[in-house]
C-alpha positions as semicolon CSV with decimal commas, in nm:
position;residue;x (nm);y (nm);z (nm)
1;X;8,485;8,544;6,912
2;X;8,489;8,458;7,274
3;X;8,206;8,494;7,484
4;X;8,080;8,838;7,652
5;X;8,410;8,872;7,866
6;X;8,409;8,967;8,268
7;X;8,667;9,138;8,490
8;X;8,795;8,945;8,787
9;X;8,890;9,260;8,967
10;X;8,567;9,319;9,094
11;X;8,658;9,629;9,294
12;X;8,810;9,843;8,965
13;X;8,523;9,697;8,741
14;X;8,317;9,898;9,021
15;X;8,553;10,200;8,968
16;X;8,583;10,230;8,609
17;X;8,152;10,196;8,629
18;X;8,117;10,469;8,830
19;X;8,359;10,670;8,653
20;X;8,172;10,654;8,315
21;X;7,865;10,697;8,495
22;X;7,946;11,031;8,652
23;X;8,090;11,123;8,307
24;X;7,720;11,079;8,162
25;X;7,578;11,281;8,486
26;X;7,798;11,524;8,468
27;X;7,717;11,587;8,094
28;X;7,337;11,626;8,152
29;X;7,386;11,904;8,395
30;X;7,386;11,672;8,695
31;X;7,112;11,449;8,745
32;X;7,245;11,243;9,046
33;X;7,561;11,406;9,180
34;X;7,689;11,182;9,366
35;X;7,859;11,339;9,687
36;X;7,922;11,630;9,419
37;X;7,826;11,861;9,627
38;X;8,131;11,815;9,817
39;X;8,368;11,621;9,559
40;X;8,232;11,769;9,220
41;X;8,332;11,509;8,944
42;X;8,517;11,752;8,766
43;X;8,770;11,752;9,041
44;X;8,897;11,395;8,966
45;X;8,710;11,194;8,710
46;X;8,943;11,213;8,443
47;X;9,260;11,149;8,666
48;X;9,053;10,880;8,804
49;X;9,091;10,685;8,447
50;X;9,427;10,702;8,414
51;X;9,482;10,630;8,792
52;X;9,299;10,286;8,722
53;X;9,514;10,219;8,398
54;X;9,852;10,275;8,598
55;X;9,691;10,037;8,839
56;X;9,727;9,746;8,553
57;X;10,042;9,910;8,387
58;X;10,315;9,650;8,422
59;X;10,559;9,826;8,173
60;X;10,883;9,747;8,282
61;X;11,238;9,788;8,122
62;X;11,205;9,470;7,929
63;X;10,877;9,528;7,776
64;X;10,866;9,503;7,407
65;X;10,785;9,850;7,320
66;X;10,679;9,739;6,995
67;X;10,449;9,483;7,082
68;X;10,379;9,695;7,324
69;X;10,250;9,971;7,126
70;X;10,074;9,717;6,916
71;X;9,838;9,629;7,216
72;X;9,759;9,974;7,303
73;X;9,681;10,021;6,940
74;X;9,410;9,771;6,931
75;X;9,310;9,841;7,253
76;X;9,245;10,239;7,245
77;X;9,322;10,352;6,915
78;X;9,105;10,109;6,669
79;X;8,805;10,148;6,906
80;X;8,833;10,499;6,921
81;X;8,838;10,496;6,539
82;X;8,561;10,255;6,561
83;X;8,334;10,447;6,791
84;X;8,417;10,812;6,675
85;X;8,311;10,691;6,288
86;X;7,947;10,536;6,447
87;X;7,938;10,869;6,636
88;X;8,008;11,066;6,299
89;X;7,731;10,858;6,157
90;X;7,453;10,922;6,417
91;X;7,555;11,264;6,388
92;X;7,510;11,295;6,015
93;X;7,155;11,146;6,068
94;X;7,092;11,335;6,401
95;X;7,139;11,651;6,176
96;X;6,965;11,558;5,837
97;X;6,636;11,516;6,079
98;X;6,670;11,822;6,276
99;X;6,777;12,051;6,001
100;X;6,582;11,881;5,712
101;X;6,863;11,928;5,491
102;X;7,201;11,783;5,495
103;X;7,529;12,032;5,511
104;X;7,753;12,043;5,264
105;X;8,112;11,937;5,351
106;X;8,309;12,233;5,397
107;X;8,650;12,278;5,251
108;X;8,921;12,137;5,437
109;X;8,689;11,974;5,668
110;X;8,937;11,618;5,678
111;X;9,282;11,849;5,775
112;X;9,021;12,013;6,033
113;X;8,928;11,672;6,186
114;X;9,317;11,561;6,188
115;X;9,378;11,881;6,366
116;X;9,147;11,815;6,618
117;X;9,221;11,485;6,714
118;X;9,569;11,575;6,768
119;X;9,543;11,914;7,001
120;X;9,168;11,857;7,186
121;X;9,166;11,469;7,105
122;X;8,859;11,462;6,965
123;X;8,718;11,473;6,598
124;X;8,314;11,603;6,658
125;X;8,171;11,791;6,871
126;X;7,893;11,467;6,944
127;X;8,187;11,246;7,047
128;X;8,369;11,532;7,217
129;X;8,429;11,340;7,530
130;X;8,638;11,070;7,318
131;X;8,961;11,336;7,355
132;X;9,078;11,150;7,650
133;X;9,140;10,841;7,457
134;X;9,402;11,013;7,246
135;X;9,576;11,131;7,621
136;X;9,533;10,792;7,759
137;X;9,746;10,673;7,442
138;X;9,995;10,923;7,458
139;X;10,027;10,924;7,844
140;X;10,096;10,564;7,791
141;X;10,323;10,561;7,530
142;X;10,547;10,836;7,703
143;X;10,566;10,656;8,008
144;X;10,673;10,291;7,874
145;X;10,929;10,467;7,661
146;X;11,048;10,652;8,032
147;X;10,996;10,316;8,207
148;X;11,204;10,105;7,925
149;X;11,522;10,339;7,924
150;X;11,568;10,416;8,294
151;X;11,349;10,048;8,457
152;X;11,640;9,944;8,592
153;X;11,711;10,244;8,822
154;X;11,347;10,353;8,835
155;X;11,203;10,436;9,152
156;X;10,850;10,517;9,169
157;X;10,905;10,779;9,448
158;X;11,123;10,976;9,257
159;X;10,913;10,939;8,951
160;X;10,608;11,045;9,089
161;X;10,793;11,375;9,232
162;X;10,928;11,431;8,887
163;X;10,563;11,374;8,752
164;X;10,415;11,612;9,046
165;X;10,649;11,930;8,877
166;X;10,554;11,857;8,548
167;X;10,151;11,817;8,614
168;X;10,202;12,163;8,850
169;X;10,391;12,292;8,511
170;X;10,122;12,210;8,294
171;X;9,876;12,390;8,532
172;X;10,091;12,703;8,504
173;X;10,108;12,690;8,150
174;X;9,763;12,607;8,090
175;X;9,689;12,922;8,264
176;X;9,931;13,180;8,200
177;X;10,082;13,042;7,861
178;X;9,813;12,849;7,657
179;X;9,622;13,126;7,564
180;X;9,852;13,301;7,376
181;X;9,981;12,976;7,244
182;X;9,991;12,729;6,942
183;X;9,692;12,460;7,005
184;X;9,958;12,181;6,960
185;X;10,064;12,249;7,263
186;X;9,786;12,104;7,383
187;X;9,882;11,721;7,432
188;X;10,232;11,731;7,554
189;X;10,040;11,968;7,831
190;X;9,799;11,694;7,879
191;X;10,054;11,451;7,922
192;X;10,250;11,634;8,165
193;X;9,913;11,652;8,357
194;X;9,823;11,319;8,370
195;X;10,188;11,167;8,422
196;X;10,180;11,152;8,781
197;X;9,835;10,990;8,831
198;X;9,937;10,648;8,606
199;X;10,212;10,644;8,884
200;X;10,006;10,656;9,169
201;X;9,792;10,387;9,025
202;X;10,126;10,163;9,049
203;X;10,188;10,293;9,399
204;X;9,887;10,171;9,505
205;X;9,890;9,845;9,352
206;X;10,217;9,756;9,481
207;X;10,239;9,940;9,822
208;X;9,914;10,025;9,929
209;X;9,597;9,869;9,843
210;X;9,687;9,585;10,063
211;X;9,685;9,838;10,379
212;X;9,363;10,009;10,268
213;X;9,186;9,693;10,192
214;X;9,271;9,568;10,533
215;X;9,108;9,891;10,703
216;X;8,799;9,772;10,912
217;X;8,453;9,956;10,754
218;X;8,478;10,207;11,058
219;X;8,807;10,299;10,982
220;X;8,700;10,333;10,584
221;X;8,385;10,582;10,685
222;X;8,584;10,774;10,906
223;X;8,844;10,829;10,577
224;X;8,567;10,902;10,351
225;X;8,427;11,176;10,634
226;X;8,774;11,351;10,659
227;X;8,810;11,325;10,289
228;X;8,495;11,535;10,243
229;X;8,577;11,784;10,552
230;X;8,897;11,803;10,373
231;X;8,748;11,943;10,038
232;X;8,502;12,135;10,251
233;X;8,785;12,313;10,441
234;X;8,974;12,408;10,099
235;X;8,671;12,572;9,941
236;X;8,661;12,820;10,238
237;X;8,985;12,920;10,086
238;X;8,886;12,989;9,725
239;X;8,711;13,243;9,598
240;X;8,437;12,995;9,499
241;X;8,332;12,642;9,621
242;X;8,337;12,468;9,276
243;X;8,722;12,614;9,251
244;X;8,815;12,279;9,342
245;X;8,733;12,136;9,021
246;X;8,870;12,238;8,686
247;X;8,618;12,211;8,365
248;X;8,722;12,158;7,955
249;X;9,037;11,920;8,067
250;X;9,042;11,841;7,713
251;X;9,127;12,205;7,624
252;X;9,366;12,210;7,961
253;X;9,100;12,511;8,038
254;X;8,907;12,569;8,351
255;X;9,143;12,607;8,577
256;X;8,980;12,874;8,772
257;X;9,149;12,806;9,161
258;X;9,409;13,087;9,206
259;X;9,657;12,779;9,339
260;X;9,815;12,587;9,032
261;X;9,816;12,271;9,323
262;X;9,454;12,304;9,340
263;X;9,418;12,041;9,057
264;X;9,652;11,775;9,176
265;X;9,496;11,760;9,543
266;X;9,133;11,749;9,422
267;X;9,219;11,459;9,208
268;X;9,393;11,292;9,496
269;X;9,089;11,339;9,721
270;X;8,843;11,227;9,489
271;X;9,023;10,919;9,381
272;X;9,090;10,839;9,749
273;X;8,752;10,906;9,833
274;X;8,560;10,680;9,597
275;X;8,838;10,383;9,604
276;X;8,714;10,383;9,978
277;X;8,330;10,359;9,888
278;X;8,460;10,073;9,625
279;X;8,619;9,877;9,878
280;X;8,270;9,923;10,094
281;X;8,062;9,774;9,798
282;X;8,269;9,598;9,559
283;X;8,186;9,261;9,722
284;X;7,765;9,292;9,594
285;X;7,801;9,527;9,348
286;X;8,064;9,337;9,134
287;X;7,875;9,072;9,155
288;X;7,626;9,250;8,880
289;X;7,660;9,128;8,515
290;X;7,529;9,514;8,409
291;X;7,801;9,682;8,608
292;X;8,095;9,402;8,448
293;X;7,926;9,523;8,117
294;X;7,914;9,892;8,185
295;X;8,262;9,874;8,271
296;X;8,397;9,639;8,033
297;X;8,243;9,924;7,717
298;X;8,340;10,249;7,929
299;X;8,457;10,350;7,545
300;X;8,139;10,292;7,440
301;X;7,975;10,522;7,661
302;X;8,197;10,795;7,683
303;X;8,203;10,832;7,288
304;X;7,837;10,782;7,209
305;X;7,625;10,879;7,509
306;X;7,593;11,277;7,357
307;X;7,444;11,120;7,055
308;X;7,201;10,949;7,254
309;X;7,142;11,258;7,437
310;X;7,096;11,411;7,077
311;X;6,836;11,102;6,993
312;X;6,608;11,169;7,277
313;X;6,587;11,549;7,122
314;X;6,519;11,402;6,791
315;X;6,226;11,163;6,974
316;X;6,095;11,532;7,146
317;X;6,141;11,745;6,807
318;X;5,928;11,479;6,608
319;X;5,640;11,429;6,882
320;X;5,641;11,834;6,915
321;X;5,597;11,861;6,552
322;X;5,390;11,610;6,459
323;X;5,161;11,456;6,713
324;X;5,137;11,712;7,051
325;X;5,312;12,020;7,160
326;X;5,646;11,955;7,391
327;X;5,639;12,270;7,652
328;X;5,962;12,434;7,657
329;X;6,128;12,226;7,421
330;X;6,344;12,465;7,220
331;X;6,362;12,350;6,867
332;X;6,598;12,625;6,744
333;X;6,854;12,562;7,046
334;X;6,846;12,174;6,944
335;X;6,934;12,258;6,620
336;X;7,210;12,506;6,718
337;X;7,375;12,224;6,962
338;X;7,459;11,911;7,048
339;X;7,437;11,974;7,418
340;X;7,079;12,113;7,434
341;X;6,864;11,963;7,680
342;X;6,503;12,006;7,761
343;X;6,502;12,126;8,076
344;X;6,125;12,143;8,188
345;X;6,202;12,006;8,536
346;X;6,545;11,862;8,697
347;X;6,394;11,502;8,699
348;X;6,366;11,489;8,301
349;X;6,764;11,480;8,298
350;X;6,721;11,115;8,403
351;X;6,523;11,091;8,032
352;X;6,878;11,135;7,891
353;X;7,097;11,009;8,133
354;X;6,971;10,672;8,132
355;X;6,970;10,732;7,723
356;X;7,310;10,790;7,758
357;X;7,409;10,474;7,982
358;X;7,142;10,218;7,780
359;X;7,165;10,362;7,451
360;X;7,545;10,293;7,380
361;X;7,527;9,958;7,577
362;X;7,245;9,832;7,402
363;X;7,459;9,931;7,036
364;X;7,735;9,710;7,163
365;X;7,535;9,428;7,288
366;X;7,379;9,410;6,966
367;X;7,722;9,408;6,791
368;X;7,881;9,148;7,029
369;X;7,590;8,902;6,973
370;X;7,605;8,952;6,595
371;X;8,023;8,853;6,673
372;X;7,980;8,583;6,816
373;X;7,666;8,463;6,569
374;X;7,931;8,492;6,306
375;X;8,190;8,366;6,470
376;X;8,007;8,066;6,550
377;X;7,907;8,022;6,160
378;X;8,252;8,092;6,039
379;X;8,402;7,790;6,292
380;X;8,095;7,584;6,201
381;X;8,189;7,638;5,814
382;X;8,534;7,543;5,863
383;X;8,403;7,249;6,050
384;X;8,245;7,124;5,755
């Protein structure tokens, strides 16, 4: 086991850390809402993660698909299984504590879990955000096969045009066909939805990054202002300002805008805005060991932050029952939903946000330290 790794690309390290912070912040029903009144989190942050994957994607016609698939299984599906299992264990003990008994496993539960994995993408509700890992794996596999077969004649701009058409079609189908269709269409729709952002990441790396990075600080601030104004203007043509966003992407729902191109435009605006922000702050922020560790462990935060929201609720429930009454903490609501939060004041959300970020990272740090110690002990034994 190697020492804790450090990412060399500080810009995208900071971007992925900001992205996962937004995921947790969004699931607290917004604590900080970084520029969210202008560019809502749900208008771009999941496509941004695909964009980041595209930036690092090097697949071409010479890629060994078997080795590539094995690598992605190791880096995506194995962590998915591990983190989902840990979330399942945490949910078991959380439910035991808050309900006071162990609920029996219903008949056909395993089949139900498998169906959720291949449709929505997450096995249990407390690890709902993990749906994205299955979607990302599927997108990378489809893209790799296409690039392997067509790599010698591949043109990124032509591919992007095709992927954009598929993306727009996926939104149309989600709005008009999905409500009466089989749930097994969900994963293909999400693949179609995300493919253009993978290609955008590649085009940015190969064609645009140098020009973007070479812009002066003043021009970058000007670009950010323009992007904020673009979204401000867009909202005047929509029934509601939040229509620029799209909730429930895991189930391909929440496309409330009457225009099927809205998710594409919103994603491009949000990604470019935060890419520009990161261009300005990457050097000082990129030296932070904490930001590096956060960026390296986005899956842990993605899969476990809701569990740690519930651990906070368990503590509040214990205090309210056995020490002193906690005003406005609704025990019955907590028992009914993993998404319940104590809302005595907006500032109390900070407790959930901190737990959602630091809790999973603390677990991962303990795991890393144990692996390092076991590795050292194993190597020492081999030398004897």
